[in-house]
VMD Tcl script that builds the backbone (N, CA, C; Angstrom):
set m [mol new atoms 330]
animate dup $m
set s [atomselect $m all]
$s set {name element resname resid chain x y z} {
  {N N UNK 1 A 198.003 122.750 -76.210}
  {CA C UNK 1 A 198.221 124.044 -76.847}
  {C C UNK 1 A 196.981 124.886 -76.573}
  {N N UNK 2 A 197.206 126.073 -76.018}
  {CA C UNK 2 A 196.106 126.977 -75.697}
  {C C UNK 2 A 196.200 128.225 -76.567}
  {N N UNK 3 A 195.064 128.707 -77.029}
  {CA C UNK 3 A 195.005 129.883 -77.894}
  {C C UNK 3 A 194.797 131.140 -77.045}
  {N N UNK 4 A 195.523 132.202 -77.396}
  {CA C UNK 4 A 195.418 133.485 -76.702}
  {C C UNK 4 A 195.237 134.625 -77.700}
  {N N UNK 5 A 194.438 135.599 -77.307}
  {CA C UNK 5 A 194.312 136.870 -78.021}
  {C C UNK 5 A 194.273 137.958 -76.950}
  {N N UNK 6 A 195.414 138.606 -76.728}
  {CA C UNK 6 A 195.542 139.591 -75.660}
  {C C UNK 6 A 195.333 140.996 -76.198}
  {N N UNK 7 A 194.482 141.751 -75.520}
  {CA C UNK 7 A 194.173 143.125 -75.909}
  {C C UNK 7 A 195.174 144.097 -75.287}
  {N N UNK 8 A 195.539 145.090 -76.070}
  {CA C UNK 8 A 196.448 146.126 -75.583}
  {C C UNK 8 A 195.714 147.058 -74.629}
  {N N UNK 9 A 196.492 147.661 -73.737}
  {CA C UNK 9 A 196.000 148.670 -72.805}
  {C C UNK 9 A 196.845 149.920 -73.088}
  {N N UNK 10 A 196.370 151.081 -73.114}
  {CA C UNK 10 A 195.053 151.589 -72.760}
  {C C UNK 10 A 194.076 151.489 -73.920}
  {N N UNK 11 A 192.935 152.107 -73.705}
  {CA C UNK 11 A 191.805 152.010 -74.634}
  {C C UNK 11 A 192.172 152.370 -76.074}
  {N N UNK 12 A 192.992 153.407 -76.278}
  {CA C UNK 12 A 193.288 153.843 -77.644}
  {C C UNK 12 A 194.141 152.832 -78.425}
  {N N UNK 13 A 194.675 151.822 -77.745}
  {CA C UNK 13 A 195.464 150.794 -78.424}
  {C C UNK 13 A 194.711 149.468 -78.536}
  {N N UNK 14 A 193.412 149.481 -78.309}
  {CA C UNK 14 A 192.627 148.239 -78.323}
  {C C UNK 14 A 192.722 147.490 -79.656}
  {N N UNK 15 A 193.071 148.200 -80.717}
  {CA C UNK 15 A 193.211 147.541 -82.018}
  {C C UNK 15 A 194.445 146.643 -82.076}
  {N N UNK 16 A 195.362 146.825 -81.142}
  {CA C UNK 16 A 196.582 146.012 -81.099}
  {C C UNK 16 A 196.327 144.776 -80.248}
  {N N UNK 17 A 196.567 143.629 -80.790}
  {CA C UNK 17 A 196.415 142.390 -80.035}
  {C C UNK 17 A 197.646 141.519 -80.243}
  {N N UNK 18 A 197.906 140.655 -79.265}
  {CA C UNK 18 A 198.908 139.600 -79.406}
  {C C UNK 18 A 198.116 138.312 -79.620}
  {N N UNK 19 A 198.328 137.659 -80.747}
  {CA C UNK 19 A 197.604 136.440 -81.073}
  {C C UNK 19 A 198.611 135.306 -81.236}
  {N N UNK 20 A 198.427 134.244 -80.444}
  {CA C UNK 20 A 199.367 133.126 -80.465}
  {C C UNK 20 A 198.755 131.912 -79.773}
  {N N UNK 21 A 199.393 130.773 -79.964}
  {CA C UNK 21 A 199.059 129.540 -79.251}
  {C C UNK 21 A 200.295 129.144 -78.458}
  {N N UNK 22 A 200.073 128.651 -77.234}
  {CA C UNK 22 A 201.194 128.316 -76.351}
  {C C UNK 22 A 200.971 126.965 -75.696}
  {N N UNK 23 A 202.013 126.129 -75.746}
  {CA C UNK 23 A 202.029 124.858 -75.032}
  {C C UNK 23 A 203.033 125.010 -73.898}
  {N N UNK 24 A 202.519 125.150 -72.688}
  {CA C UNK 24 A 203.377 125.391 -71.530}
  {C C UNK 24 A 204.361 124.248 -71.282}
  {N N UNK 25 A 203.948 123.028 -71.532}
  {CA C UNK 25 A 204.818 121.873 -71.250}
  {C C UNK 25 A 206.012 121.798 -72.192}
  {N N UNK 26 A 205.792 122.078 -73.471}
  {CA C UNK 26 A 206.880 121.982 -74.444}
  {C C UNK 26 A 207.556 123.321 -74.705}
  {N N UNK 27 A 206.880 124.425 -74.376}
  {CA C UNK 27 A 207.399 125.753 -74.657}
  {C C UNK 27 A 207.157 126.195 -76.091}
  {N N UNK 28 A 206.370 125.426 -76.823}
  {CA C UNK 28 A 206.101 125.765 -78.218}
  {C C UNK 28 A 205.127 126.936 -78.306}
  {N N UNK 29 A 205.481 127.904 -79.167}
  {CA C UNK 29 A 204.638 129.073 -79.438}
  {C C UNK 29 A 204.433 129.120 -80.949}
  {N N UNK 30 A 203.168 129.235 -81.369}
  {CA C UNK 30 A 202.864 129.363 -82.787}
  {C C UNK 30 A 201.849 130.486 -82.963}
  {N N UNK 31 A 201.630 130.870 -84.194}
  {CA C UNK 31 A 200.628 131.892 -84.478}
  {C C UNK 31 A 201.236 133.174 -84.996}
  {N N UNK 32 A 200.366 134.144 -85.325}
  {CA C UNK 32 A 200.811 135.391 -85.963}
  {C C UNK 32 A 201.854 136.180 -85.176}
  {N N UNK 33 A 201.797 136.158 -83.842}
  {CA C UNK 33 A 202.739 136.943 -83.033}
  {C C UNK 33 A 203.782 136.086 -82.317}
  {N N UNK 34 A 203.933 134.839 -82.745}
  {CA C UNK 34 A 204.882 133.929 -82.095}
  {C C UNK 34 A 206.313 134.467 -82.122}
  {N N UNK 35 A 206.749 134.964 -83.266}
  {CA C UNK 35 A 208.128 135.459 -83.368}
  {C C UNK 35 A 208.379 136.645 -82.450}
  {N N UNK 36 A 207.395 137.499 -82.315}
  {CA C UNK 36 A 207.520 138.659 -81.422}
  {C C UNK 36 A 207.725 138.220 -79.977}
  {N N UNK 37 A 207.015 137.192 -79.568}
  {CA C UNK 37 A 207.129 136.675 -78.202}
  {C C UNK 37 A 208.453 135.945 -78.022}
  {N N UNK 38 A 208.819 135.115 -78.979}
  {CA C UNK 38 A 210.077 134.362 -78.901}
  {C C UNK 38 A 211.277 135.300 -78.825}
  {N N UNK 39 A 211.222 136.416 -79.549}
  {CA C UNK 39 A 212.322 137.394 -79.532}
  {C C UNK 39 A 212.594 137.906 -78.123}
  {N N UNK 40 A 211.539 138.010 -77.328}
  {CA C UNK 40 A 211.669 138.520 -75.964}
  {C C UNK 40 A 212.029 137.439 -74.953}
  {N N UNK 41 A 211.933 136.182 -75.351}
  {CA C UNK 41 A 212.113 135.067 -74.417}
  {C C UNK 41 A 213.551 134.560 -74.408}
  {N N UNK 42 A 214.484 135.440 -74.118}
  {CA C UNK 42 A 215.899 135.077 -74.072}
  {C C UNK 42 A 216.221 134.550 -72.668}
  {N N UNK 43 A 216.643 133.279 -72.565}
  {CA C UNK 43 A 216.909 132.691 -71.246}
  {C C UNK 43 A 217.911 133.492 -70.414}
  {N N UNK 44 A 217.641 133.550 -69.112}
  {CA C UNK 44 A 218.540 134.188 -68.138}
  {C C UNK 44 A 218.884 135.630 -68.485}
  {N N UNK 45 A 217.929 136.371 -69.022}
  {CA C UNK 45 A 218.242 137.734 -69.441}
  {C C UNK 45 A 217.168 138.711 -68.997}
  {N N UNK 46 A 217.546 139.970 -69.041}
  {CA C UNK 46 A 216.606 141.073 -68.911}
  {C C UNK 46 A 216.580 141.713 -70.284}
  {N N UNK 47 A 215.423 141.755 -70.927}
  {CA C UNK 47 A 215.357 142.323 -72.272}
  {C C UNK 47 A 214.562 143.615 -72.267}
  {N N UNK 48 A 214.673 144.373 -73.346}
  {CA C UNK 48 A 213.930 145.617 -73.490}
  {C C UNK 48 A 212.429 145.390 -73.569}
  {N N UNK 49 A 212.034 144.171 -73.889}
  {CA C UNK 49 A 210.609 143.850 -74.021}
  {C C UNK 49 A 209.901 143.843 -72.674}
  {N N UNK 50 A 210.638 143.617 -71.616}
  {CA C UNK 50 A 210.027 143.330 -70.329}
  {C C UNK 50 A 209.967 144.510 -69.391}
  {N N UNK 51 A 209.185 144.332 -68.336}
  {CA C UNK 51 A 209.171 145.268 -67.228}
  {C C UNK 51 A 210.596 145.384 -66.701}
  {N N UNK 52 A 211.014 146.601 -66.360}
  {CA C UNK 52 A 212.383 146.826 -65.892}
  {C C UNK 52 A 212.766 145.875 -64.768}
  {N N UNK 53 A 213.940 145.281 -64.902}
  {CA C UNK 53 A 214.555 144.560 -63.810}
  {C C UNK 53 A 214.142 143.125 -63.616}
  {N N UNK 54 A 213.222 142.589 -64.396}
  {CA C UNK 54 A 212.841 141.189 -64.214}
  {C C UNK 54 A 213.737 140.318 -65.082}
  {N N UNK 55 A 214.340 139.296 -64.468}
  {CA C UNK 55 A 215.232 138.389 -65.178}
  {C C UNK 55 A 214.500 137.092 -65.488}
  {N N UNK 56 A 214.542 136.696 -66.737}
  {CA C UNK 56 A 213.899 135.456 -67.165}
  {C C UNK 56 A 214.656 134.227 -66.669}
  {N N UNK 57 A 213.952 133.124 -66.575}
  {CA C UNK 57 A 214.550 131.857 -66.154}
  {C C UNK 57 A 215.292 131.208 -67.331}
  {N N UNK 58 A 215.790 129.989 -67.111}
  {CA C UNK 58 A 216.495 129.257 -68.159}
  {C C UNK 58 A 215.556 128.799 -69.277}
  {N N UNK 59 A 214.282 128.617 -68.958}
  {CA C UNK 59 A 213.308 128.176 -69.952}
  {C C UNK 59 A 212.060 129.068 -69.891}
  {N N UNK 60 A 212.178 130.298 -70.381}
  {CA C UNK 60 A 211.080 131.247 -70.232}
  {C C UNK 60 A 209.771 130.832 -70.911}
  {N N UNK 61 A 209.845 130.056 -71.983}
  {CA C UNK 61 A 208.622 129.653 -72.680}
  {C C UNK 61 A 207.923 128.474 -72.006}
  {N N UNK 62 A 208.497 127.994 -70.902}
  {CA C UNK 62 A 207.874 126.920 -70.120}
  {C C UNK 62 A 207.533 127.399 -68.709}
  {N N UNK 63 A 207.604 128.698 -68.490}
  {CA C UNK 63 A 207.455 129.259 -67.154}
  {C C UNK 63 A 206.330 130.305 -67.149}
  {N N UNK 64 A 205.322 130.104 -66.318}
  {CA C UNK 64 A 204.175 131.019 -66.296}
  {C C UNK 64 A 204.555 132.430 -65.854}
  {N N UNK 65 A 205.449 132.559 -64.900}
  {CA C UNK 65 A 205.863 133.890 -64.457}
  {C C UNK 65 A 206.603 134.620 -65.563}
  {N N UNK 66 A 207.497 133.915 -66.246}
  {CA C UNK 66 A 208.217 134.522 -67.372}
  {C C UNK 66 A 207.258 134.929 -68.481}
  {N N UNK 67 A 206.325 134.047 -68.803}
  {CA C UNK 67 A 205.367 134.360 -69.863}
  {C C UNK 67 A 204.494 135.558 -69.475}
  {N N UNK 68 A 204.096 135.620 -68.211}
  {CA C UNK 68 A 203.303 136.775 -67.760}
  {C C UNK 68 A 204.114 138.059 -67.906}
  {N N UNK 69 A 205.402 138.013 -67.574}
  {CA C UNK 69 A 206.262 139.194 -67.712}
  {C C UNK 69 A 206.432 139.576 -69.179}
  {N N UNK 70 A 206.649 138.597 -70.034}
  {CA C UNK 70 A 206.832 138.843 -71.462}
  {C C UNK 70 A 205.556 139.417 -72.075}
  {N N UNK 71 A 204.420 138.847 -71.711}
  {CA C UNK 71 A 203.155 139.227 -72.332}
  {C C UNK 71 A 202.537 140.483 -71.730}
  {N N UNK 72 A 202.745 140.712 -70.437}
  {CA C UNK 72 A 202.144 141.868 -69.783}
  {C C UNK 72 A 202.688 143.190 -70.288}
  {N N UNK 73 A 203.940 143.180 -70.695}
  {CA C UNK 73 A 204.568 144.380 -71.252}
  {C C UNK 73 A 205.471 143.913 -72.377}
  {N N UNK 74 A 205.018 144.058 -73.611}
  {CA C UNK 74 A 205.747 143.503 -74.742}
  {C C UNK 74 A 205.984 144.574 -75.780}
  {N N UNK 75 A 207.243 144.850 -76.040}
  {CA C UNK 75 A 207.589 145.814 -77.077}
  {C C UNK 75 A 207.075 147.217 -76.819}
  {N N UNK 76 A 207.004 147.612 -75.558}
  {CA C UNK 76 A 206.581 148.953 -75.207}
  {C C UNK 76 A 205.076 149.125 -75.064}
  {N N UNK 77 A 204.326 148.051 -75.175}
  {CA C UNK 77 A 202.869 148.116 -75.037}
  {C C UNK 77 A 202.427 147.174 -73.921}
  {N N UNK 78 A 201.557 147.666 -73.058}
  {CA C UNK 78 A 200.985 146.824 -72.007}
  {C C UNK 78 A 199.819 146.034 -72.572}
  {N N UNK 79 A 199.707 144.768 -72.163}
  {CA C UNK 79 A 198.609 143.912 -72.601}
  {C C UNK 79 A 197.863 143.368 -71.395}
  {N N UNK 80 A 196.551 143.200 -71.553}
  {CA C UNK 80 A 195.709 142.605 -70.517}
  {C C UNK 80 A 196.021 141.118 -70.464}
  {N N UNK 81 A 196.520 140.664 -69.321}
  {CA C UNK 81 A 196.858 139.253 -69.188}
  {C C UNK 81 A 195.605 138.404 -69.018}
  {N N UNK 82 A 195.627 137.182 -69.549}
  {CA C UNK 82 A 194.494 136.279 -69.352}
  {C C UNK 82 A 194.446 135.800 -67.904}
  {N N UNK 83 A 193.284 135.325 -67.503}
  {CA C UNK 83 A 193.084 134.895 -66.111}
  {C C UNK 83 A 194.083 133.825 -65.666}
  {N N UNK 84 A 194.511 132.961 -66.575}
  {CA C UNK 84 A 195.420 131.886 -66.176}
  {C C UNK 84 A 196.864 132.359 -65.986}
  {N N UNK 85 A 197.218 133.551 -66.471}
  {CA C UNK 85 A 198.578 134.066 -66.300}
  {C C UNK 85 A 198.667 135.288 -65.393}
  {N N UNK 86 A 197.587 136.017 -65.235}
  {CA C UNK 86 A 197.615 137.246 -64.428}
  {C C UNK 86 A 198.183 137.047 -63.023}
  {N N UNK 87 A 197.830 135.972 -62.311}
  {CA C UNK 87 A 198.383 135.806 -60.961}
  {C C UNK 87 A 199.896 135.584 -60.930}
  {N N UNK 88 A 200.473 135.276 -62.075}
  {CA C UNK 88 A 201.909 134.988 -62.138}
  {C C UNK 88 A 202.755 136.202 -62.515}
  {N N UNK 89 A 202.104 137.345 -62.812}
  {CA C UNK 89 A 202.890 138.529 -63.192}
  {C C UNK 89 A 203.844 138.868 -62.043}
  {N N UNK 90 A 205.129 139.077 -62.345}
  {CA C UNK 90 A 206.108 139.298 -61.267}
  {C C UNK 90 A 205.798 140.534 -60.434}
  {N N UNK 91 A 205.992 140.396 -59.150}
  {CA C UNK 91 A 205.782 141.516 -58.242}
  {C C UNK 91 A 207.050 142.368 -58.191}
  {N N UNK 92 A 206.942 143.618 -57.766}
  {CA C UNK 92 A 208.126 144.497 -57.704}
  {C C UNK 92 A 209.279 143.914 -56.891}
  {N N UNK 93 A 208.973 143.076 -55.922}
  {CA C UNK 93 A 210.040 142.482 -55.105}
  {C C UNK 93 A 210.935 141.558 -55.933}
  {N N UNK 94 A 210.443 141.106 -57.080}
  {CA C UNK 94 A 211.209 140.202 -57.928}
  {C C UNK 94 A 212.085 140.941 -58.931}
  {N N UNK 95 A 212.016 142.268 -58.965}
  {CA C UNK 95 A 212.785 143.051 -59.922}
  {C C UNK 95 A 214.130 143.440 -59.327}
  {N N UNK 96 A 215.148 143.415 -60.147}
  {CA C UNK 96 A 216.449 143.953 -59.757}
  {C C UNK 96 A 216.566 145.326 -60.411}
  {N N UNK 97 A 216.383 146.364 -59.638}
  {CA C UNK 97 A 216.374 147.724 -60.172}
  {C C UNK 97 A 217.710 148.433 -60.033}
  {N N UNK 98 A 218.751 147.682 -59.723}
  {CA C UNK 98 A 220.087 148.240 -59.608}
  {C C UNK 98 A 220.486 148.909 -60.918}
  {N N UNK 99 A 220.890 150.144 -60.843}
  {CA C UNK 99 A 221.373 150.850 -62.018}
  {C C UNK 99 A 220.298 151.497 -62.874}
  {N N UNK 100 A 219.023 151.317 -62.516}
  {CA C UNK 100 A 217.953 151.961 -63.284}
  {C C UNK 100 A 217.898 153.435 -62.900}
  {N N UNK 101 A 217.854 154.294 -63.895}
  {CA C UNK 101 A 217.819 155.741 -63.688}
  {C C UNK 101 A 216.659 156.108 -62.754}
  {N N UNK 102 A 216.901 156.906 -61.705}
  {CA C UNK 102 A 215.836 157.308 -60.783}
  {C C UNK 102 A 214.657 157.999 -61.475}
  {N N UNK 103 A 214.923 158.691 -62.584}
  {CA C UNK 103 A 213.823 159.316 -63.321}
  {C C UNK 103 A 212.897 158.263 -63.906}
  {N N UNK 104 A 213.475 157.161 -64.365}
  {CA C UNK 104 A 212.673 156.048 -64.885}
  {C C UNK 104 A 211.896 155.410 -63.740}
  {N N UNK 105 A 212.557 155.200 -62.599}
  {CA C UNK 105 A 211.886 154.593 -61.454}
  {C C UNK 105 A 210.674 155.409 -61.019}
  {N N UNK 106 A 210.802 156.728 -61.091}
  {CA C UNK 106 A 209.707 157.599 -60.687}
  {C C UNK 106 A 208.494 157.447 -61.608}
  {N N UNK 107 A 208.714 157.040 -62.839}
  {CA C UNK 107 A 207.628 156.884 -63.798}
  {C C UNK 107 A 206.990 155.491 -63.749}
  {N N UNK 108 A 207.679 154.551 -63.137}
  {CA C UNK 108 A 207.192 153.172 -63.121}
  {C C UNK 108 A 205.995 153.021 -62.203}
  {N N UNK 109 A 205.025 152.255 -62.659}
  {CA C UNK 109 A 203.896 151.885 -61.831}
  {C C UNK 109 A 203.774 150.379 -61.840}
  {N N UNK 110 A 203.272 149.843 -60.769}
  {CA C UNK 110 A 203.144 148.385 -60.666}
  {C C UNK 110 A 201.710 148.021 -60.520}
}
mol reanalyze $m
mol bondsrecalc $m
mol representation Tube
mol addrep $m
């Protein structure tokens, strides 16, 4: 079980943090923000919590790429990913942007 405290981005949201403990092998999440993370970890889905177009795997709480997607953009706020998850953040090539409004696409940054 590893402890995380992720800081929000940009600077004016630094007071917002995601605080939780995660066991990658079992998928167990505990701590003050565990429920918020679990709510976004719906298997085989694209949720409002995530970057547009990324589909979670069957076991998102056991998958580093899924966790990076869930944590990097959670509930409308971007968070600074820890060094052990940052390399796993999904690249734009992994997104299915079919049906996303072109106005939204124009605002997206990767």
